[in-house]
N, C-alpha and C positions, 0 to 999 in steps of 0.2 A: 624471406627473412631467415637469418641464421638461427640455428638451434644449438643446444649444447649436447648434441648427440642423441642418446637414447631416452632422455627424460624430458623435462619441461623446456619450452622455448625461452629464449632470452627476453623476447618482447612480443606483445600483441599490438596490432594496429587497430584503432577505433575508426568507425566510419561515420562521416557526416552525411551530407547530401551530395552524392557523386554527380559531377557536372555542374553543380551550382556553387562551387567554391567562391565565386566572385560576389555572391550575395550572402555568404556566411555571416558577415557582420550584422546584416539586417535580421537574419535568423537568430543570431545571438541576442539581439535586443529583445525580440519576441520571447525567447526562452527565459531571458533574465526577468522580464516583466511577469511571466507565469510563475517563476520561482518567487518573485517578490510578493505576488498575490498569495501564494501558498504559505509563505513564512508569516506575513502580516495577518492573514486570516486565522491560522492556527494559534499564533501568539495571542491574538485578540480573544479567541475562545478560552485559552488557558488563563489569561488575565482576568476575564470576567468571572469564570468559575472560582478562581482563587480569591477574588475580592468580595464576592457575594456569598455570605453564609447561607442564604436560602437555597443556593444551588449546590450545597454539599450533600447531595443525594445520589443514590446509586446510578441513576440514568446519566447524570452530569459527570460523575466520576469516571464512568466508562467512556464518555465523550472526551474527557481530558486525556485519558489513556490513548484514545484514537488520535488526538491532536499531537501528542508527544511522539507517537509512532510515525505519523506523517512527517513531522519535523526531522526526525532521524533519517527517514528515507530521503528527504530532500538533501540533507547534509551528506548523504552517501553518494548521490549521483551528481550533485552540483559541480564539484571540482573538475571531474573529467569532461563533463559536457560543456561547461563554459570555457575550459582550456582549449577544447577542440574547436569550438566555433569562434572564439575571440582571437586565438593565437595559432590556429591550425596545428596544434600539437597533438599528434595522433598516437604516438608511441606510449605504451604503458607496460611495465614489467609484469611478469607472470605473478609474482607475489602480490603486487598491488591489485592486479585484476582479480586474483582469487579472493583477496580480502574484500574487495568491493562486492564481488559475487556473493560471498557468504552473508554480508550484511543486507544486501537487497533481498535475498531469498528468506533469510531468517526474519527480517522485519515484515515481509509479506505474510509469512506464517503467523507472526504475532498479530498483525492486523486482522487476519482471518479469524483468529481465536477471539479477539476482542469483539468482532461482529457477532460471533456466537454468543458471547456473554451478554451483549446488548439485546440479542433476540430473547435470551432467557429472562433478562430484565423486563422486557415487554410482556413476556408470557406470565411471569409472576404478578406484575402490576395489574394485568387484566383478569387473569384466572383466579388469583388469590390476593386481592388488594389488602385485606385486613392483616395479613401476615407478611406483607411486602417488606417492611422495615426490619422484621425479625429474621427473615430469610437472607436478605441481602445486607448484611452488616458491613461496616467499614473494614473489619479484619478479613472477612471473606472476600471482599472486593480486592483488597491488596494482595491476598494469596492467589486469587484468580489471575491478576496481572502478572505476578511473578511466575506463576505456572505457565502462562503463555510465552513469556520470555525464555524460560528454560526449555520449553517444548520446541520453540523455533530454533534455538541453538543446537539442541540435541539432534534434531532430524537433519539439519543442514550441515553440521560440522563434518560429517564424512565426505561431503562432495568435494571440497578443495583437496582433501587427502587422496581421493580416488583420481582426481584430475592430475595430480602430481605423478601418479604411477603410470599415466599414459605416455606414449611416445608420439611426438609431434614432428611431422616431416613435410607438411604442406605449407603454403603461404598462410601466415598466421594473421589474416585480416578478419576481424569480427564484423558482424552484421549491424551492430548498434554503436552508439556513442557511450556505452557503458558495458559492463561484463555480466553475463548470465550463464548459468551452467550449460544449457542446451547449446549455446553459441560457442563456448569454449570447447565443449566435448566433441562437436562435429569436426573440429580441425585436427583431431588425432587420427593417426593412421594405424594404430594398434587396436586390439580387440576392445570394444567399448561396451560389451554386453553387461558387465557388472555395473557400470555407470548407468546404463539405460534401465536395468532392472531396479537398482536402488532408487534412481530418480522417480520411476513410476510408483514404487512402494511409498516413498516419502510424500509424493503428491496425494496418493489415495489415503494415506494415514493422517494427513493434515487437511488439505483443502477438500478432499472427497468427503471425509467424515464431517467436517465443519458445514459443508453445504447441505448435507442430509439433516444435520441437527437444526440448522436454520429453517429448512423446509418443514421439518416436524414441528418446530415451535409455532410456525405460522399456521399450520393445519389445525393445531389445538387452539390457537388464538381465534381463528375464524370460526371454529366450532363453538367456542365460548361466546363470542360476540353475537352469533345468531341465536343464542339462547337468551339474550337480553331482550326484554319486552319492548322497551322504548327505542324507536328508530333514531331519535336524537342522540341517545346514549351510545347506540351502536356506532354512529358516525364519529362521535367524540373519541370512542375507544380506538377505532381504526385510524383516526387522524394522528394519534400519538405514535403510530407505527410508520407513517409515511416517510419521515426523514431517515429512519433506519433502513427501510426498504430501498430508498434511493442510494444510500451508502453501500448497501450490498450489491446493487446493480453496478454502481460506479467502480467497485472493486473487482467483481467477478467477470464482468464483460471484457474489460481489457486483458485480464489474466487468461481467460479462455481464448480470446483472440490471438494473443501472443503464442500460446501453446499450439494452437491450430497452425499458425504460420510456420512455426519451427518444425512441426510434425509433417505437414502436407504441402508447405509452400516452398519447397526446395527450388522450384523453377519460377517462382513468383518474382516480380520486379523487386530490386533492392529497396525501392521506395516504400513498398508495402511493409517490409521488415522494419525499416527505420521509423515509419509513422506509427506502427503498432508498438514499437519500443517507447516512443515518446508518450503515447497515450497511457501506456502501462505505468510509467514512473512519474508522470507529471499531472495527469488528470485527477486521480483520486486525492492527492494532497491539496490540489487547488480547489476542487469542487466540494469536498466534504465540509469545510467551514462555511462555505456559501450556502449549501443546502440546510445545514443546521441553523444558521443565522436567520434564514428566511422562514423555516418551518416551526422552530421552537420559539414560542411567544416570549418566554422569559428572557432568552438570550437576545432576541430581536429588540425587545423593549430597553434592555440595558445598553445595547450598542447605540440605539437612538438617543437615549438619555445622555450618554457620554459625548456623542456628537453635538447635541444641543448645548451641553455645558461648556464645550471647548471655546466657542466664540465669546461666551461670558467671561471666561478666565482670561482670554487674550485682551478683552476690553479693559479689564482691571489693570 
């Protein structure tokens, strides 16, 4: 692939499933259905929370933030992925790739921060229920959401700038059907130490601290729960955390898996990179609304109520 000399390449090439180009249309159908589930699920969560005044509480407001973040992540990856599999259009400009990379990583950082806020919400609800509404006011929740957005943009913004300073002289074929920092960086043939050091710093300052805060919150939650005398109340308190724990696992397992693949999987099959990439960008937005719809009684009841009322409205 031609480059413009000593700076950025003219184009990157995205990667689908090598050797399976003849079934890309079928893969495209599957991916489109997964995107449809993610969009419909998160929009349903938002519609129910917006329509039901009884759900205008901290737990559900944080859930709404999570749904908005997932929808933004879907909107970020959907164009290149569907264009690749539906039309076999692999080429993407450096600027477009860097922009997509910025939004993917910043939104991931935002989602991680929201998961921390949700862990704090569960901590306050269980450890100090009498002051729950006084601590988590609407203004504080809004400020928390804005802080997460600014944090994500602040830590990720230097990465496209640093990538632009690198010199690219290899074949500019990416490992995924979307752009991420590790993938773009490894194609450079100039010194990448600054990119590597800053990338590690950004990961530790965001995902590293977030994971420790979530762990600390649950250590205190478990300690508080075991001080509750009634076994039934213990189970009820822990049950309110299940959906959040599932969301944490759904988010962090693909993130860790993709990081390990990029760090240690240089000689791994391209299929491993591709599948881990799909899991990273598709599975959390698709599964989060499903998990919360199943585990949170209030949301499940309202979804069933709307489904039951739909035939009645059609009959009229």
